[in-house]
N, C-alpha and C positions, 0 to 999 in steps of 0.2 A: 520305647521309645522309638516312634517310625522312621524309616529311609526319610522318607519327607521332611519329616521335621529337623530331624539333622543337617540335610541340603539346605532350609531355611535358616537355621542360626548361621550356618556356615555363611549365606548370601549377607544375612543382614550384618555379618562382623567384618565383613572385608574389607578393612582397613587398616593403616596402623596404628596403636595404642600404644605407645612407650608410658614406664611406669612413673606417672607424677603429671602428667598430659592431659590434655581437656577432653580426649580422645581416651583415654583410660577411663575418666569419671562416665562417659558417655556408656561405654560398656558395663561399668558398674549397674549402673541404672538400669540398663537392659536386662541384665540375669536378675536383679531385683524384681522386674517384672514378669522375668519367665519364672520363678520362684511362685512369684501367685496365680501363676495360671494352674500349678495344682496345691493350692489355697496352703501353701505354707509361706509366712512372712520373713522377709531378709530384711536388714538394712547395712548398711555402707558403715564400714569403721575404718577412719581416717589415722594416718600418721603421718610423722613427718620425715620429707625426705630431702638430700640437698639438691637443688636444681639450678640449671643454669642457660643463658639464652646465647649464645656466640654471634655478636654483633660482624665480627670479619674473622677470616682464619687465611695464611698466605705462605705458603713455602716456595721459596724460590732455590733454583737449584742450576750452580754456576751461572747466573741472569735468567736462568731460565725460569718462567712459573710452572708449576706443578699443581693443577687439580685437587685439592686436601679438604679434608674437615678438619678444623680444632678438636682438640678433648675436652668433652665439657670438663669442668673443674678442676680445670689445670691451671687455672691465673691468667692473666694477663699482661702483655709487652713482647719484647721483642730480644731475638738472638742471633746471632751470628758466626757459626765455627763451622769447622773442618768436619765431612763429614766422614763416620767412622761403621759399618756393617758389622755387628755381631750376629753370628749364625751360629755362637755357642759360648757359655757361660762358664765356660773352666776360667781358672785362677788365670791363664796365661792371656785369655779373652778378653778377660775382663780389662785387663790391666791400661789396655790400648783406651778406653772410654776417656781419658783424663781429658775436659776443656771441650771436649768433643758432642756432636749433637747424631744419638746413635739411632741406626735401623736396626731393627730386633724381628726375627720372624712372629710370624702367629700373634695371640694375646699380650696384653703387656701385664703381667701378673705379679704378684705381690713380690715374689723374690727375686725373680727378674728385674723388676722398678726400682729393689733394694741395693740389690746387686750393682746394677750402673750407677745410679745414687751413690752408695757408698765409693766407689771407683770416679768419683770426679765429672759423670755426667753433666752437661747443660741443657740439655735437651733430647728429643728422641721422634722417633717418626718408625708407626707400623703400617702394615698394607693388609687387605683383604682382597674379597674376591678372587677369580680364577684366571689366569693369564692364558686358558683355551675356550674362556668364554666371550662372549660378541658385547658384553658388557661392561660399561666402565664404571659399576656405581662402587659407590665408599659409603662404607658403614659411619654412622654416629657414633662415638663412642665415649666413653668417661674414662678419667682418672677418680676411681673409689675412694673415699673418703677413708675407709677400713686400708687401701691400697697403698695411699698418701701419705697417710698419719701427719698430715699437716705440712709435708716437707713435698711443694711443688716445683715441677720444670715443664716450661712448654712442652706441649706433645700435637701434632698430627696424624692424622689417617690416610693413607692415598690407598688405590689401586695397585693391584699386583703386576699390573701392564707395566705402570710408570714405574715402579718397584725395579725392576728388573730394569726398564731402558735407564736411570739413573745409578743402578752398580755399571751396568755395562759399559758406559760412558765413561767411564773413570770418572764421576764427581767428586770435587775438590769439596768446597766449600757450599755451605746449606743457610740460608736465611728461615727463620719462621717469625713471623708476626701475628698476635691473637686478641683481641678485645673482646669480653665478655661480661657480663653480669649473673654475680653467681649469689643463690640467694636460698631461704628456705621453703619447701614447697611442700605439697601432699600429695601422698597418694594415700590408696584405696583398697581393705580388702572388703569382700560381699563375704555375711555370715548367716547364716540360717540356720534352725534345730528343730530338729523332730525328737518332742520326751519319751521318754523309754518308759517301762517301768522302773529300772531301777537310775541310780545316779552315774554309775558307768558309763564313760562317752567311747564310742566313736566317731573317730573325726575324720572325715573324706577334703582331700584336698588337692587342689587342681589351679595355675594359673594361667590368668586372665591377658597380661600381659604380652607384649611383643617387642621385639626390636625395632631399630632405626627404617629398615627396608621393609619388614615384613607385613604382612595381611595377617600371619601368625595362626593360618588354619591347621597345618600338623604341631607347629610347636608355641600355644597351646591353646586355641580354642575346641582340640579335639579333646583334652583331658579335662575341660569343661564343660564342656558337652556330656562326658561320662558322668562326672559328679550329678550332674543335673538329671542325669536320667537314673541316677540312683536313689536323689531327691524323690522323684515322681512314684517308684516302685515302692520304697516302703512310706509315703505319705499315706498309704491307703489303708496300712494298717498297724495298730501300734508296736512296734520292735521293742524287744524285750530291752535293751541296751539305748541310751538315749545316742540320738548322731546329730552330729555337728558337721556341716556341709561348709569350707572355708572356700571360695576364690579371691587366688591371693595376688596381690598386686605387684610390681615390680619385685618379678623372680629375674629376671633377666637384668635385673641390674644387682643382683650378687643377692637372690631370695630375700629381701630386705621384708617382703610383708611377712613369711612367714617368721621370719626374726623377730619382726617386731610385735608379732601375735603372742609368741611363745614366752617372752621377755614379760610379757605384761600378766603372766597366770601365776599364781602364788605354785606353793611347793604341794598345797593340797589340792589346789584343778591340775593339778598335772597330774597327782596321783590316780585321778580318776577316768582320766584317757588311756584307757589299755589298748589302743591302737590307733596310731596314723594310716589310712592307705590312701598314698600320695598318684594321681594320674597324672602322666607327663610322655603328651606324643602315642595317641593310639590310635589304630584306624588304617592308618594307612594303606594301598593298595599292595605294598609289597612290603616284606620285611618280618624279622622272626617277634615273638610275643616273651618278654622276658618280664620276669621280678624278682627284684632284688632287695632284700632283708636284710636293717639294719635292724637285727634281732637274734635272740637264740636261736640256734641252727635248725633246731626244731619245727620253725616254723616253714624254713624253707623245704625242707624234708616235707610235710605237709601239704603245701600248694603242690607238690611235684604229685604225691601220691592223690590228691586233688583230682588235680589237672588229667590223670590217667583216667580216673573214674569217671571224669563228665566227659572228656573225649576231645581234649583242647591240648594243640602243642606250645609246651612253654621250655623255656630255659630259666633256672633260678640258683642263684648265688644270695652269698652272705657277705655285705658289703655295704660301704656307704656309695648314695645316688646322689648327683648333680641336681638335686631338684627339691622342692619342698617339704620333703621325705625329712631332710639331715636336719633343720632346728629341732623338730620334735626329739628326734633319735638323741640327740646330743643335751636334752634337757630329760633323757630318763625313758623316754615313750617309746615304745617296739612301735616301727615303723617298715613300713615298706613301699616301692615304688613300681608299679606295673607302667612298660612300654611296650609298643610296638616299633621295633628301630629298624628302618628300611636302609639299603643302600647306600651311599651318596649319590649313586645314579641315576636311582627310581624319584630320592625325595630329599631334599637340602634343607637345611633351618636358618635363619637367623642373613636372611637374604631376600631378595624380590623373587625369590622361585617356591618359596613357602605362600602356594596358595591349595586352596577346594582342590585345584584337577589332581593333586598327588593322594588324596584321602577315596576311599571307597565306603559310600553308605552300607553296605553290605556288609562288611569287615568292620565296622566300626559299632553296626550292629551285633554280632557274633563275636566282640571284645567286650561291648556292654555285659552281654549276656554272661560269660564267664565272671566278667569280677562282681558282678550284681551275684549270680551263684555260690562264688567264695563268701562273699560280703555277707549275704544271708545267714550263714553255718555261725562265723564269728557273731553276727550281731546278736542272734540268737540262741547260742551255746548256754545251754544250763548252767557250764562251770566254764570263765573264760580261761581258754587253755593256754595263754601265751603270756610266759612269764613277765613281769613288768621289771624289765632291767635290760642294759647294754653290756655283751661280753666285752671282755677286755681288748681283746682284739679289733672288736668294732670302735670303742671309744680311744684307739690310738690312730686308729682311721679318722675318726674325726678331728683329733688333733693336728694330722696333715690335712685334710682338707681344709680346716676353717682357720689356717697358718698359724696356731700356737706354739707347731714345730716341724721344724723342715725334716721332710722327710730325702733320708739320702739315695741316692740315683745308681 
């Protein structure tokens, strides 16, 4: 794939495309067309997702209105209570949540949500952005169904600057009021396939959705271009193994596209998938290239050796990666994610600064060439070298990541 083509795709998709939105569908149709450019038929594979339209959201702190966005799918209504800032989730700190609206640092994950819920919180406030940035952007977040498990309290997200001001002012009482319509909607995967000489299948994945503020060039149109480049390369000759390309929808909402797809497969179909190669954030102008393998450790060693032979700098580890490789690994499919991780002061994600400006078409081509060279070795191996099983230590990490078990810190 040429640098000009890479830049053209970035330009064509320079808009917000959250999971389940019309913009996501528009991008899915665009990807189908791009597959057609290389003579490969692709289809849109829809799946159900929770959706919500927030009609109004208000946060009042000691009588002062604070700019906010209501959490999607947290319910409707209003609550007024004392504000409680929770910087830590130890037993003593959690004891102060009862009857309070709780402000927390960072994302509202499963365990934190249930910690404040179990300790009697009646509402919550999160914040994002950066106190040192000039913008006052606020991300649109959601109370995911697998987090709430049907137990909902009202919540809003605000900018970090306002969060600091609220705490410094000694705010006593806050009021949250939200009105929203919640419903079941539809997100989409895009799937294309190149038949091989055998039914052993290598699956390429990359998510193409973005968060609510982001054009998602780095995270993750870059990976979507990467697997399109793999499709281009392998469409011209019949590969030994069947190749499947999946552009996953709603990854940013909790890996929903890859979870839905892997859940739809039978045991027999899963056994035919010998490897999942996932691309999530490649081609940034700055940053180090990594491979995270949810597989036997021999694959880690092989990638390190191959990279040395090829002449490509890389850092490899055996672990679970927060991307679409994880649902495949959880179904017993050896999986790995490639990424180029940029320093936060050169490329950030999940905000309005994630644009094509942080990308390098030249670096994209280098990353793609390495990924394709590695993939070709796997695809055309005389006998597939990676054992079709997930080591116990990786299974344990999957239990933690997928919230089946709480990791002790």
